[in-house]
C-alpha positions in Angstrom: -37.5 1.9 81.7 -37.2 3.2 78.1 -33.4 3.0 78.0 -33.7 -0.8 78.5 -36.0 -1.3 75.5 -34.9 -3.5 72.6 -35.5 -1.7 69.3 -36.9 -3.6 66.3 -39.6 -5.6 68.2 -43.3 -5.2 67.6 -43.9 -6.0 71.3 -42.3 -4.1 74.1 -39.1 -6.0 75.2 -36.8 -4.9 78.0 -33.3 -6.4 78.5 -30.8 -5.7 81.2 -27.3 -7.1 82.0 -25.1 -7.2 85.1 -22.1 -9.1 86.4 -22.3 -12.0 88.8 -19.7 -12.5 91.5 -18.0 -15.1 89.3 -17.7 -12.7 86.4 -20.4 -14.2 84.3 -23.2 -12.1 82.7 -26.6 -12.1 84.3 -29.3 -11.2 81.8 -32.9 -10.2 82.8 -35.6 -9.8 80.2 -39.3 -9.2 80.1 -42.0 -8.3 77.5 -45.6 -7.3 77.4 -46.3 -10.2 75.1 -46.6 -13.7 76.4 -45.0 -15.2 73.3 -42.1 -12.8 73.3 -41.7 -13.3 77.1 -41.2 -16.9 76.3 -38.5 -16.0 73.7 -36.9 -13.8 76.4 -36.7 -16.8 78.7 -35.1 -19.0 76.0 -32.5 -16.3 75.2 -31.6 -15.7 78.9 -31.3 -19.4 79.5 -29.3 -20.1 76.4 -26.8 -17.4 77.2 -26.4 -18.1 80.9 -23.0 -18.7 82.3 -21.0 -16.7 79.7 -18.3 -14.2 80.4 -18.9 -10.8 78.8 -16.2 -11.4 76.1 -17.9 -14.8 75.3 -21.4 -13.3 75.1 -20.2 -10.4 72.9 -19.0 -12.9 70.3 -22.1 -15.2 70.2 -23.4 -15.5 66.6 -27.0 -16.2 65.5 -25.8 -19.6 64.3 -25.0 -20.6 67.8 -28.6 -20.2 68.8 -29.7 -22.7 66.2 -29.1 -25.4 68.9 -31.8 -23.8 71.1 -35.3 -25.3 71.1 -36.7 -22.7 68.6 -38.6 -23.2 65.4 -37.0 -21.9 62.1 -39.5 -19.0 62.0 -37.9 -17.4 65.1 -34.5 -17.3 63.5 -35.8 -15.5 60.3 -34.9 -11.8 60.4 -38.0 -10.0 61.3 -39.3 -7.1 63.3 -42.3 -9.2 64.2 -40.5 -11.4 66.7 -37.3 -9.4 67.0 -35.3 -12.4 68.4 -32.2 -11.5 66.5 -32.4 -7.9 67.7 -32.8 -9.2 71.3 -29.5 -11.1 70.8 -27.8 -8.1 69.3 -28.8 -6.0 72.3 -27.5 -8.7 74.7 -24.1 -8.6 72.8 -24.0 -4.8 73.0 -24.7 -4.9 76.8 -22.0 -7.5 77.3 -19.5 -5.2 75.5 -20.6 -2.5 77.9 -19.7 -4.7 80.9 -16.2 -5.1 79.5 -15.5 -1.3 80.0 -16.9 2.1 79.4 -17.6 2.7 75.7 -17.1 5.9 73.9 -20.2 7.6 72.7 -21.0 9.7 69.6 -22.7 13.1 69.7 -26.4 13.0 69.0 -29.7 15.0 68.7 -32.7 13.8 70.7 -35.9 14.8 69.0 -39.2 15.2 70.6 -42.4 16.8 69.1 -41.6 20.2 70.4 -38.0 20.1 71.6 -34.4 19.3 70.5 -31.7 18.2 72.9 -28.0 18.0 71.8 -25.5 15.7 73.4 -21.9 16.6 72.6 -20.3 19.7 71.1 -20.6 18.5 67.6 -24.4 17.9 67.9 -24.7 21.3 69.6 -23.1 22.9 66.6 -25.6 21.2 64.4 -28.6 22.1 66.6 -27.8 25.8 66.8 -28.9 26.3 63.1 -32.1 24.4 63.3 -33.9 27.5 64.6 -32.5 30.2 62.3 -32.4 34.0 62.8 -35.8 35.4 61.8 -34.4 38.4 60.1 -32.2 36.2 57.9 -35.2 34.2 56.9 -37.3 37.3 56.2 -34.6 38.7 53.9 -34.4 35.4 51.9 -38.2 35.2 51.6 -38.4 38.8 50.4 -35.7 38.4 47.8 -36.8 35.1 46.4 -40.5 36.0 46.2 -40.0 39.5 44.7 -37.8 38.1 41.9 -39.6 34.8 41.5 -36.5 32.7 42.2 -36.7 29.0 42.8 -34.0 27.2 44.9 -32.8 23.6 44.7 -30.3 22.6 47.3 -28.5 19.4 48.2 -29.0 17.5 51.5 -25.3 18.1 52.1 -25.3 21.9 52.4 -24.2 23.4 55.7 -26.9 23.1 58.5 -26.7 26.9 58.8 -27.9 27.3 55.1 -30.4 24.5 55.3 -32.0 25.9 58.5 -32.6 29.3 56.8 -33.9 27.7 53.6 -36.2 25.2 55.4 -37.8 28.0 57.4 -38.0 30.3 54.3 -39.7 27.4 52.4 -42.6 27.6 54.8 -43.5 31.0 53.3 -42.0 30.7 49.8 -42.8 27.1 48.7 -40.4 27.2 45.7 -37.4 26.0 47.8 -36.5 22.3 47.7 -33.7 20.3 49.5 -33.1 16.8 48.1 -30.5 14.5 46.5 -28.8 15.4 43.2 -31.2 13.6 40.8 -34.3 15.1 42.4 -32.8 18.6 42.3 -32.8 18.7 38.5 -36.4 17.3 38.2 -37.6 19.8 40.8 -36.1 22.7 39.0 -38.3 21.9 36.0 -41.3 21.8 38.3 -40.4 25.2 39.9 -40.1 26.8 36.4 -43.5 25.3 35.4 -44.9 26.8 38.7 -43.8 30.3 37.6 -40.2 30.7 38.8 -38.2 33.0 36.4 -34.7 32.0 37.8 -33.2 28.9 39.4 -30.5 29.0 42.1 -28.5 25.8 42.7 -26.8 25.2 46.0 -24.4 22.3 45.4 -21.2 21.4 43.6 -20.7 22.2 40.0 -22.0 19.0 38.4 -25.3 19.6 40.1 -25.7 23.0 38.4 -24.8 21.3 35.1 -27.4 18.7 35.6 -30.1 21.3 36.4 -29.1 23.3 33.3 -29.2 20.1 31.1 -32.5 18.9 32.4 -34.1 22.3 32.0 -32.9 22.5 28.5 -34.2 19.1 27.7 -37.6 20.1 29.1 -37.7 23.1 26.8 -36.8 25.8 29.4 -33.7 27.0 27.7 -34.4 30.7 28.5 -34.5 30.2 32.3 -31.2 31.3 33.9 -29.5 28.9 36.3 -27.2 30.4 38.9 -24.5 28.8 41.1 -23.6 30.9 44.1 -19.9 31.1 43.8 -17.5 32.4 41.1 -14.8 29.9 42.0 -14.9 26.2 41.1 -17.0 24.1 43.5 -15.3 20.7 43.2 -16.0 17.2 44.2 -13.3 14.5 44.7 -15.4 11.9 42.8 -15.9 14.2 39.8 -12.2 14.9 39.7 -11.4 11.2 39.9 -13.5 10.6 36.8 -11.4 13.2 34.9 -8.1 11.5 35.7 -5.8 9.6 33.4 -6.4 6.4 35.4 -10.1 6.6 34.8 -9.7 7.0 31.1 -7.3 4.0 31.1 -10.1 2.1 32.9 -12.5 3.1 30.2 -10.1 2.0 27.5 -10.0 -1.4 29.1 -13.8 -1.4 29.0 -13.7 -0.3 25.3 -11.5 -3.3 24.4 -13.8 -5.8 26.2 -16.7 -7.1 24.2 -20.3 -6.5 25.3 -19.4 -3.7 27.8 -21.6 -1.1 29.4 -20.3 1.8 31.5 -22.4 2.9 34.5 -21.3 6.3 35.7 -22.3 7.9 39.0 -24.3 11.1 38.5 -21.7 12.9 40.7 -19.6 13.7 37.6 -19.4 16.4 35.0 -21.4 16.4 31.7 -18.1 16.6 29.9 -16.9 13.4 31.6 -20.2 11.6 30.8 -19.9 12.7 27.1 -16.3 11.6 26.7 -17.0 8.3 28.3 -20.0 7.6 26.0 -17.7 8.1 23.0 -15.6 5.2 24.2 -18.2 2.9 25.8 -22.0 2.9 25.9 -22.7 4.9 29.1 -25.7 5.2 31.4 -25.9 7.5 34.4 -27.1 6.3 37.8 -27.7 7.7 41.3 -27.2 6.0 44.6 -30.9 5.4 44.8 -31.1 3.5 41.5 -27.7 2.0 40.9 -28.8 -1.5 42.0 -31.8 -1.5 39.7 -29.7 0.0 36.9 -27.0 -2.6 37.0 -29.4 -5.5 37.5 -31.6 -4.4 34.6 -28.6 -4.2 32.3 -27.6 -7.7 33.2 -31.2 -8.9 32.7 -31.6 -7.3 29.3 -28.2 -8.1 27.7 -26.9 -11.6 27.9 -23.2 -11.8 28.7 -23.0 -8.1 29.6 -19.9 -6.7 31.2 -20.6 -3.8 33.5 -18.0 -1.2 34.4 -19.0 1.0 37.2 -17.3 4.2 38.3 -15.8 6.4 39.6 -16.8 5.8 43.3 -14.7 2.9 44.6 -16.7 2.6 47.8 -20.0 2.4 46.0 -18.5 -0.2 43.6 -17.2 -2.3 46.5 -20.5 -2.0 48.3 -22.5 -2.9 45.2 -20.4 -6.1 44.7 -20.8 -6.9 48.4 -24.6 -6.5 48.2 -24.7 -8.8 45.1 -22.5 -11.4 46.9 -24.9 -11.4 49.8 -27.9 -11.6 47.3 -26.3 -14.6 45.7 -26.8 -16.5 49.0 -30.5 -15.8 49.3 -33.4 -17.9 47.9 -34.9 -16.9 44.5 -38.0 -15.3 46.1 -35.8 -12.9 48.1 -33.7 -12.0 45.0 -36.9 -11.3 43.0 -38.1 -8.8 45.6 -35.2 -6.7 44.4 -35.5 -7.5 40.7 -38.1 -9.9 39.2 -35.9 -11.0 36.3 -33.1 -12.4 38.5 -32.6 -15.6 40.6 -29.9 -16.7 43.0 -28.2 -18.5 40.0 -28.2 -15.4 37.8 -26.7 -13.2 40.5 -23.9 -15.7 41.0 -23.3 -15.8 37.3 -23.0 -12.0 36.9 -20.6 -11.4 39.7 -17.4 -12.0 37.7 -18.7 -9.6 35.0 -19.2 -6.6 37.4 -16.1 -4.4 37.6 -15.6 -1.1 39.4 -13.0 1.6 39.4 -10.4 1.2 42.1 -9.2 4.8 42.7 -12.1 7.1 43.4 -13.5 8.1 46.8 -15.7 10.8 48.3 -13.6 12.6 50.9 -16.7 13.3 53.0 -17.8 9.7 53.2 -14.2 8.5 53.6 -14.5 9.6 57.3 -16.7 6.5 58.1 -13.9 3.9 58.1 -11.6 2.4 60.7 -12.1 3.6 64.2 -15.5 5.1 63.6 -16.9 1.9 62.3 -15.4 -0.1 65.2 -17.2 2.3 67.7 -20.5 1.8 65.8 -20.0 -2.0 66.0 -19.2 -2.1 69.7 -21.5 0.6 71.0 -24.4 1.0 68.7 -25.1 -2.4 67.1 -28.6 -2.5 68.7 -29.6 0.8 67.1 -30.9 1.3 63.6 -27.9 1.6 61.3 -27.9 3.5 58.1 -25.2 3.8 55.4 -24.9 5.7 52.2 -23.6 3.7 49.2 -20.6 6.0 49.2 -19.3 5.0 52.7 -16.3 2.7 53.2 -17.1 -1.0 53.1 -16.8 -1.6 56.9 -19.6 0.8 57.6 -21.7 -0.5 54.7 -21.4 -4.1 56.0 -22.6 -3.1 59.4 -25.7 -1.5 58.0 -26.2 -4.4 55.5 -26.0 -6.9 58.3 -28.5 -4.9 60.4 -30.8 -4.7 57.4 -30.9 -8.5 57.3 -32.7 -8.4 60.7 -34.9 -5.4 59.7 -32.7 -2.9 61.6 -30.6 -1.3 58.8 -30.8 0.7 55.6 -28.2 1.1 52.8 -28.8 3.4 49.9 -29.1 7.1 49.0 -29.8 10.1 51.2 -33.5 9.9 50.2 -33.5 6.1 51.0 -32.2 6.9 54.5 -34.8 9.6 55.1 -37.5 7.2 53.9 -36.2 4.5 56.2 -36.3 6.7 59.3 -39.8 7.9 58.4 -41.0 4.3 57.9 -39.6 3.2 61.3 -41.2 6.2 63.0 -44.5 5.5 61.3 -44.4 2.0 62.8 -43.6 3.4 66.3 -46.5 5.9 66.0 -48.8 3.0 65.2 -48.0 1.3 68.5 -49.8 2.3 71.7 -46.8 2.7 73.8 -43.9 5.2 74.0 -40.4 4.5 72.9 -37.1 6.0 71.7 -35.8 5.1 68.3 -32.1 5.4 67.7 -30.6 5.9 64.3 -26.9 6.0 63.4 -26.5 8.4 60.5 -24.0 6.8 58.2 -23.8 9.7 55.8 -22.9 13.4 55.8 -24.4 15.3 58.7 -25.9 18.0 56.5 -28.9 15.6 56.3 -29.7 16.4 59.9 -31.8 19.4 59.0 -34.2 17.5 56.8 -34.4 14.6 59.3 -35.2 16.9 62.2 -38.0 18.7 60.3 -39.5 15.5 59.0 -39.4 13.7 62.4 -40.9 16.6 64.3 -43.6 17.2 61.7 -44.6 13.5 62.1 -44.5 13.6 65.9 -46.7 16.8 66.0 -49.1 15.4 63.4 -49.6 12.3 65.6 -49.8 14.3 68.8 -47.3 12.0 70.5 -45.0 13.3 73.3 -44.0 9.8 74.4 -42.1 8.8 71.2 -38.6 10.1 70.7 -36.0 9.9 67.9 -32.3 10.0 68.6 -30.1 10.8 65.6 -26.5 9.7 66.2 -23.5 11.2 64.4 -20.7 8.7 64.0 -18.0 11.3 63.6 -14.3 11.4 64.1 -12.4 14.6 64.8 -11.4 14.6 61.1 -15.0 14.9 60.1 -15.4 18.3 61.8 -14.1 20.8 59.2 -14.6 24.5 58.4 -15.4 25.2 54.8 -14.1 28.4 53.1 -16.7 31.1 52.6 -18.3 31.2 49.1 -18.1 34.2 47.0 -21.2 36.5 47.3 -21.4 36.9 43.5 -23.6 34.3 41.8 -22.3 32.8 38.6 -24.7 31.8 35.7 -24.4 28.3 34.3 
């Protein structure tokens, strides 16, 4: 039965749990692989006789006493043993009481099913009104307008743009760094105007990159007269942030790494005080590690996103416990020793958060841990540390991804590619630890891959770990575009 499948195993593995009369957990497991079936038997035997609460707390270290070679305990999708254990723990928690569930979208090659009202609200915009799409295509094509939009735009907007993009190819939805580079490409392909759908700093970035590429005469428009703010950008303009920069200025050998989600003015003022380099969520790890590798004794001051700074430090701390060959997969100039040595010289701002990603703390993270630990877990670098840690731990066994919106989309695509290469059907489940506006791009990517492969037996479930606070209604934007 598909619902009993263990994800993250190359072979097919099924695991079920029930309660015996004495209150202990009875596990049953099977596989289509003889080797994996043997691992199933070892797992079932090793966990026999435990109460649900005891099984739910079993750690991988406990299993070191079992008669298994060290290769089995190495995180890997090839044997999937640790993923089998995580599924057993999740089933045990289920036996302790009914668990709350998050809304989700179930994607098949030619259909979308929504579970829960929040998911239904997302799904209704995935097949937009044809007349609206027609009007957008006619306007953009007649005036040769290119559009760059962020993944976090409303699903209603993304649905129309994605459909319009099938007929007017000069529409692109991406993360903030790619938006600016894409605008240059659109102009070079013949677009006379660029429209930016995103917050103010994104429009500024597009304008600056176009100017640097020599396209100073191409107008760039933002689609609102009023200020389109961002809590992170505002944090970087605060007195406390400039005090933070003053401390960096007074510290020898300092470099300021600033998140791209800030204004050009902020970046310029910061660079006056401290040598400043801009990063994105997709390259922040490489940027910081490269700085430490090139400049002996460097002090790095990251800001303004507190969560990203915490998560960066957490990632480096975990990296400091890995052997050199694992460290060098991330950056060839570093070793376990160099990572340990740089940790005290990495600082991050303590008072800047993204209000969208702030929703992923507390109760939401606990529900993910108890009810979805056997799913693939994804987390943007901007989410609170609790959610980031869950995805980081899942990543250690090949079942998680931490990074940018593009990294998350690439991770989902890669896991689906692996599933499509296998000869049997399955359902992949992904917890989307970032803003739900990404769902449009995920749905279109997944369904395109399923259709190209001609597979009706592979499904993808996108799970939204939302709290009631995450469901908000944004004010309507002004209909009058404003040039940048």
